ChimeraX commands (.cxc) that place a marker at each C-alpha (Angstrom):
marker #1 position -0.12,-0.35,0.26 radius 0.5
marker #1 position 1.76,3.60,-1.19 radius 0.5
marker #1 position 1.66,6.36,1.67 radius 0.5
marker #1 position 0.17,8.55,-1.34 radius 0.5
marker #1 position -3.07,10.42,-0.31 radius 0.5
marker #1 position -6.01,9.55,-2.87 radius 0.5
marker #1 position -6.15,12.39,-5.29 radius 0.5
marker #1 position -9.62,14.05,-4.88 radius 0.5
marker #1 position -11.00,16.41,-7.44 radius 0.5
marker #1 position -13.89,18.72,-7.20 radius 0.5
marker #1 position -15.34,19.05,-10.90 radius 0.5
marker #1 position -17.15,22.49,-11.74 radius 0.5
marker #1 position -19.84,23.47,-14.26 radius 0.5
marker #1 position -19.90,26.90,-14.09 radius 0.5
marker #1 position -22.85,28.25,-15.18 radius 0.5
marker #1 position -24.38,31.72,-15.70 radius 0.5
marker #1 position -27.06,31.15,-12.38 radius 0.5
marker #1 position -25.60,27.85,-11.45 radius 0.5
marker #1 position -22.57,25.72,-10.60 radius 0.5
marker #1 position -22.69,21.87,-11.16 radius 0.5
marker #1 position -20.28,20.01,-8.95 radius 0.5
marker #1 position -19.47,16.61,-9.09 radius 0.5
marker #1 position -16.83,14.46,-7.46 radius 0.5
marker #1 position -14.27,12.01,-8.08 radius 0.5
marker #1 position -11.52,9.73,-6.04 radius 0.5
marker #1 position -8.65,9.04,-8.21 radius 0.5
marker #1 position -9.90,6.96,-11.23 radius 0.5
marker #1 position -12.62,6.25,-9.44 radius 0.5
marker #1 position -16.74,6.64,-10.97 radius 0.5
marker #1 position -17.01,10.46,-10.31 radius 0.5
marker #1 position -20.60,10.80,-8.41 radius 0.5
marker #1 position -22.68,14.05,-8.38 radius 0.5
marker #1 position -23.10,16.89,-5.42 radius 0.5
marker #1 position -26.01,18.91,-4.80 radius 0.5
marker #1 position -25.93,21.69,-7.71 radius 0.5
marker #1 position -25.20,25.54,-5.90 radius 0.5
marker #1 position -26.38,28.92,-6.89 radius 0.5
marker #1 position -23.87,31.20,-7.94 radius 0.5
marker #1 position -23.82,34.28,-5.78 radius 0.5
marker #1 position -22.65,37.49,-6.40 radius 0.5
marker #1 position -18.75,37.09,-6.76 radius 0.5
marker #1 position -16.64,34.42,-7.12 radius 0.5
marker #1 position -15.28,35.76,-3.44 radius 0.5
marker #1 position -18.74,34.39,-2.26 radius 0.5
marker #1 position -18.93,31.78,-3.76 radius 0.5
marker #1 position -15.56,30.34,-2.65 radius 0.5
marker #1 position -16.39,30.50,0.71 radius 0.5
marker #1 position -19.11,28.36,-0.08 radius 0.5
marker #1 position -16.97,25.88,-2.16 radius 0.5
marker #1 position -14.80,25.93,0.90 radius 0.5
marker #1 position -16.49,23.63,3.07 radius 0.5
marker #1 position -17.55,21.70,-0.20 radius 0.5
marker #1 position -14.00,20.86,-0.62 radius 0.5
marker #1 position -12.96,20.53,2.87 radius 0.5
marker #1 position -15.69,17.95,3.84 radius 0.5
marker #1 position -15.10,16.20,0.57 radius 0.5
marker #1 position -10.95,16.32,1.15 radius 0.5
marker #1 position -10.60,17.53,-2.47 radius 0.5
marker #1 position -7.05,17.91,-3.35 radius 0.5
marker #1 position -7.31,19.76,-7.08 radius 0.5
marker #1 position -10.30,21.27,-8.74 radius 0.5
marker #1 position -11.15,20.50,-12.42 radius 0.5
marker #1 position -13.27,23.55,-14.10 radius 0.5
marker #1 position -14.96,22.75,-17.24 radius 0.5
marker #1 position -13.74,25.37,-20.17 radius 0.5
marker #1 position -16.41,26.74,-21.98 radius 0.5
marker #1 position -14.32,27.26,-25.65 radius 0.5
marker #1 position -16.59,28.01,-28.94 radius 0.5
marker #1 position -16.90,25.00,-30.88 radius 0.5
marker #1 position -13.56,26.13,-33.27 radius 0.5
marker #1 position -11.94,26.55,-29.85 radius 0.5
marker #1 position -11.75,30.51,-29.76 radius 0.5
marker #1 position -12.19,32.10,-26.29 radius 0.5
marker #1 position -15.11,33.92,-26.00 radius 0.5
marker #1 position -16.94,36.19,-23.14 radius 0.5
marker #1 position -17.91,32.85,-21.08 radius 0.5
marker #1 position -14.72,31.61,-21.46 radius 0.5
marker #1 position -12.66,34.63,-20.75 radius 0.5
marker #1 position -15.49,34.95,-17.38 radius 0.5
marker #1 position -14.74,31.59,-16.32 radius 0.5
marker #1 position -11.03,31.44,-16.70 radius 0.5
marker #1 position -10.83,34.66,-14.10 radius 0.5
marker #1 position -13.96,33.10,-11.75 radius 0.5
marker #1 position -11.91,29.79,-11.30 radius 0.5
marker #1 position -8.05,31.14,-10.89 radius 0.5
marker #1 position -10.09,33.49,-8.13 radius 0.5
marker #1 position -11.66,30.35,-6.23 radius 0.5
marker #1 position -8.06,28.34,-6.54 radius 0.5
marker #1 position -6.35,30.88,-5.23 radius 0.5
marker #1 position -8.58,31.65,-2.45 radius 0.5
marker #1 position -8.83,27.40,-1.96 radius 0.5
marker #1 position -5.59,27.30,-2.78 radius 0.5
marker #1 position -6.10,24.52,-4.67 radius 0.5
marker #1 position -4.18,23.06,-8.09 radius 0.5
marker #1 position -6.78,23.99,-10.82 radius 0.5
marker #1 position -6.96,22.41,-14.20 radius 0.5
marker #1 position -9.10,23.38,-17.57 radius 0.5
marker #1 position -10.83,20.53,-19.09 radius 0.5
marker #1 position -12.52,21.51,-22.53 radius 0.5
marker #1 position -16.23,21.13,-22.26 radius 0.5
marker #1 position -17.27,22.21,-25.37 radius 0.5
marker #1 position -20.83,20.19,-25.87 radius 0.5
marker #1 position -20.40,18.77,-22.12 radius 0.5
marker #1 position -24.35,19.61,-21.49 radius 0.5
marker #1 position -25.47,18.46,-24.46 radius 0.5
marker #1 position -23.92,15.11,-23.97 radius 0.5
marker #1 position -25.38,15.49,-19.79 radius 0.5
marker #1 position -28.83,15.71,-21.70 radius 0.5
marker #1 position -28.30,13.12,-23.73 radius 0.5
marker #1 position -26.77,10.61,-20.95 radius 0.5
marker #1 position -30.74,11.70,-18.42 radius 0.5
marker #1 position -32.88,11.16,-21.93 radius 0.5
marker #1 position -35.78,13.15,-22.30 radius 0.5
marker #1 position -37.27,14.98,-19.37 radius 0.5
marker #1 position -40.31,14.21,-17.42 radius 0.5
marker #1 position -43.66,15.42,-18.73 radius 0.5
marker #1 position -45.97,17.88,-16.54 radius 0.5
marker #1 position -48.67,16.06,-13.72 radius 0.5
marker #1 position -51.21,16.91,-16.52 radius 0.5
marker #1 position -49.20,15.73,-19.08 radius 0.5
marker #1 position -48.44,19.29,-20.71 radius 0.5
marker #1 position -45.23,21.41,-19.83 radius 0.5
marker #1 position -43.79,20.79,-16.75 radius 0.5
marker #1 position -43.75,22.73,-13.51 radius 0.5
marker #1 position -40.72,25.80,-12.73 radius 0.5
marker #1 position -39.86,23.14,-9.84 radius 0.5
marker #1 position -39.56,20.28,-12.28 radius 0.5
marker #1 position -37.74,22.53,-14.70 radius 0.5
marker #1 position -35.38,23.79,-12.26 radius 0.5
marker #1 position -34.56,20.02,-11.18 radius 0.5
marker #1 position -33.89,19.21,-14.58 radius 0.5
marker #1 position -31.72,21.80,-14.80 radius 0.5
marker #1 position -30.00,20.73,-11.34 radius 0.5
marker #1 position -29.87,17.32,-12.64 radius 0.5
marker #1 position -27.92,18.23,-16.26 radius 0.5
marker #1 position -25.30,20.51,-14.13 radius 0.5
marker #1 position -24.59,18.10,-11.66 radius 0.5
marker #1 position -24.16,15.45,-15.08 radius 0.5
marker #1 position -22.04,18.07,-16.70 radius 0.5
marker #1 position -19.54,18.18,-13.85 radius 0.5
marker #1 position -19.48,14.26,-13.88 radius 0.5
marker #1 position -18.27,14.34,-17.58 radius 0.5
marker #1 position -15.76,16.93,-17.21 radius 0.5
marker #1 position -14.37,14.74,-14.22 radius 0.5
marker #1 position -14.52,11.74,-17.12 radius 0.5
marker #1 position -12.99,14.37,-19.49 radius 0.5
marker #1 position -10.14,15.31,-17.34 radius 0.5
marker #1 position -8.70,11.64,-17.44 radius 0.5
marker #1 position -8.25,12.32,-20.82 radius 0.5
marker #1 position -5.16,14.18,-21.63 radius 0.5
marker #1 position -6.10,15.83,-25.21 radius 0.5
marker #1 position -8.87,17.64,-23.73 radius 0.5
marker #1 position -6.60,19.29,-20.91 radius 0.5
marker #1 position -6.40,23.10,-21.38 radius 0.5
marker #1 position -3.36,25.04,-20.49 radius 0.5
marker #1 position -4.80,28.70,-20.37 radius 0.5
marker #1 position -1.76,30.10,-21.33 radius 0.5
marker #1 position -1.69,28.95,-24.52 radius 0.5
marker #1 position -5.08,30.79,-25.26 radius 0.5
marker #1 position -5.34,33.61,-26.88 radius 0.5
marker #1 position -6.48,35.45,-24.42 radius 0.5
marker #1 position -5.84,34.29,-20.87 radius 0.5
marker #1 position -6.96,34.95,-17.09 radius 0.5
marker #1 position -4.48,37.87,-17.09 radius 0.5
marker #1 position -5.23,40.22,-19.77 radius 0.5
marker #1 position -9.11,39.24,-19.13 radius 0.5
marker #1 position -8.73,40.59,-15.48 radius 0.5
marker #1 position -7.45,44.07,-16.65 radius 0.5
marker link #1:1,2 radius 0.2
marker link #1:2,3 radius 0.2
marker link #1:3,4 radius 0.2
marker link #1:4,5 radius 0.2
marker link #1:5,6 radius 0.2
marker link #1:6,7 radius 0.2
marker link #1:7,8 radius 0.2
marker link #1:8,9 radius 0.2
marker link #1:9,10 radius 0.2
marker link #1:10,11 radius 0.2
marker link #1:11,12 radius 0.2
marker link #1:12,13 radius 0.2
marker link #1:13,14 radius 0.2
marker link #1:14,15 radius 0.2
marker link #1:15,16 radius 0.2
marker link #1:16,17 radius 0.2
marker link #1:17,18 radius 0.2
marker link #1:18,19 radius 0.2
marker link #1:19,20 radius 0.2
marker link #1:20,21 radius 0.2
marker link #1:21,22 radius 0.2
marker link #1:22,23 radius 0.2
marker link #1:23,24 radius 0.2
marker link #1:24,25 radius 0.2
marker link #1:25,26 radius 0.2
marker link #1:26,27 radius 0.2
marker link #1:27,28 radius 0.2
marker link #1:28,29 radius 0.2
marker link #1:29,30 radius 0.2
marker link #1:30,31 radius 0.2
marker link #1:31,32 radius 0.2
marker link #1:32,33 radius 0.2
marker link #1:33,34 radius 0.2
marker link #1:34,35 radius 0.2
marker link #1:35,36 radius 0.2
marker link #1:36,37 radius 0.2
marker link #1:37,38 radius 0.2
marker link #1:38,39 radius 0.2
marker link #1:39,40 radius 0.2
marker link #1:40,41 radius 0.2
marker link #1:41,42 radius 0.2
marker link #1:42,43 radius 0.2
marker link #1:43,44 radius 0.2
marker link #1:44,45 radius 0.2
marker link #1:45,46 radius 0.2
marker link #1:46,47 radius 0.2
marker link #1:47,48 radius 0.2
marker link #1:48,49 radius 0.2
marker link #1:49,50 radius 0.2
marker link #1:50,51 radius 0.2
marker link #1:51,52 radius 0.2
marker link #1:52,53 radius 0.2
marker link #1:53,54 radius 0.2
marker link #1:54,55 radius 0.2
marker link #1:55,56 radius 0.2
marker link #1:56,57 radius 0.2
marker link #1:57,58 radius 0.2
marker link #1:58,59 radius 0.2
marker link #1:59,60 radius 0.2
marker link #1:60,61 radius 0.2
marker link #1:61,62 radius 0.2
marker link #1:62,63 radius 0.2
marker link #1:63,64 radius 0.2
marker link #1:64,65 radius 0.2
marker link #1:65,66 radius 0.2
marker link #1:66,67 radius 0.2
marker link #1:67,68 radius 0.2
marker link #1:68,69 radius 0.2
marker link #1:69,70 radius 0.2
marker link #1:70,71 radius 0.2
marker link #1:71,72 radius 0.2
marker link #1:72,73 radius 0.2
marker link #1:73,74 radius 0.2
marker link #1:74,75 radius 0.2
marker link #1:75,76 radius 0.2
marker link #1:76,77 radius 0.2
marker link #1:77,78 radius 0.2
marker link #1:78,79 radius 0.2
marker link #1:79,80 radius 0.2
marker link #1:80,81 radius 0.2
marker link #1:81,82 radius 0.2
marker link #1:82,83 radius 0.2
marker link #1:83,84 radius 0.2
marker link #1:84,85 radius 0.2
marker link #1:85,86 radius 0.2
marker link #1:86,87 radius 0.2
marker link #1:87,88 radius 0.2
marker link #1:88,89 radius 0.2
marker link #1:89,90 radius 0.2
marker link #1:90,91 radius 0.2
marker link #1:91,92 radius 0.2
marker link #1:92,93 radius 0.2
marker link #1:93,94 radius 0.2
marker link #1:94,95 radius 0.2
marker link #1:95,96 radius 0.2
marker link #1:96,97 radius 0.2
marker link #1:97,98 radius 0.2
marker link #1:98,99 radius 0.2
marker link #1:99,100 radius 0.2
marker link #1:100,101 radius 0.2
marker link #1:101,102 radius 0.2
marker link #1:102,103 radius 0.2
marker link #1:103,104 radius 0.2
marker link #1:104,105 radius 0.2
marker link #1:105,106 radius 0.2
marker link #1:106,107 radius 0.2
marker link #1:107,108 radius 0.2
marker link #1:108,109 radius 0.2
marker link #1:109,110 radius 0.2
marker link #1:110,111 radius 0.2
marker link #1:111,112 radius 0.2
marker link #1:112,113 radius 0.2
marker link #1:113,114 radius 0.2
marker link #1:114,115 radius 0.2
marker link #1:115,116 radius 0.2
marker link #1:116,117 radius 0.2
marker link #1:117,118 radius 0.2
marker link #1:118,119 radius 0.2
marker link #1:119,120 radius 0.2
marker link #1:120,121 radius 0.2
marker link #1:121,122 radius 0.2
marker link #1:122,123 radius 0.2
marker link #1:123,124 radius 0.2
marker link #1:124,125 radius 0.2
marker link #1:125,126 radius 0.2
marker link #1:126,127 radius 0.2
marker link #1:127,128 radius 0.2
marker link #1:128,129 radius 0.2
marker link #1:129,130 radius 0.2
marker link #1:130,131 radius 0.2
marker link #1:131,132 radius 0.2
marker link #1:132,133 radius 0.2
marker link #1:133,134 radius 0.2
marker link #1:134,135 radius 0.2
marker link #1:135,136 radius 0.2
marker link #1:136,137 radius 0.2
marker link #1:137,138 radius 0.2
marker link #1:138,139 radius 0.2
marker link #1:139,140 radius 0.2
marker link #1:140,141 radius 0.2
marker link #1:141,142 radius 0.2
marker link #1:142,143 radius 0.2
marker link #1:143,144 radius 0.2
marker link #1:144,145 radius 0.2
marker link #1:145,146 radius 0.2
marker link #1:146,147 radius 0.2
marker link #1:147,148 radius 0.2
marker link #1:148,149 radius 0.2
marker link #1:149,150 radius 0.2
marker link #1:150,151 radius 0.2
marker link #1:151,152 radius 0.2
marker link #1:152,153 radius 0.2
marker link #1:153,154 radius 0.2
marker link #1:154,155 radius 0.2
marker link #1:155,156 radius 0.2
marker link #1:156,157 radius 0.2
marker link #1:157,158 radius 0.2
marker link #1:158,159 radius 0.2
marker link #1:159,160 radius 0.2
marker link #1:160,161 radius 0.2
marker link #1:161,162 radius 0.2
marker link #1:162,163 radius 0.2
marker link #1:163,164 radius 0.2
marker link #1:164,165 radius 0.2
marker link #1:165,166 radius 0.2
marker link #1:166,167 radius 0.2
marker link #1:167,168 radius 0.2
view
């Protein structure tokens, strides 16, 4: 038995309103965690994530980077770079970026069709919100799975716009 502690990664799917979360130990299958609503600032999100990271004994953060389909960096990817760098710094954890193009679509597909409302029509607000949270959790699990593929890892310093430039 090795004396090396296990690597425990917190997968993060950052959205405009919610943060999908998943946890993986070494190369095991990731498990979804409750989705959290985003707060006003990365610093406020960091405080909530600090508790989750401590409880899960997290050793690294894995954040999905939403590049455009052609691989270019847009406003959402720039905002994600800035947010993730601030959170990783606050939590003093290493940060890994994964190409998350199409992760939400893949998550939707993995969950299957959304349930209809109780009257057979469109689902109500609570059911729609629950579905969105489930998609965010599934996307975070996919981000952790994708982090095992070196071809999908992203070095932000190689991007045309990286976090130091976007913070100004």
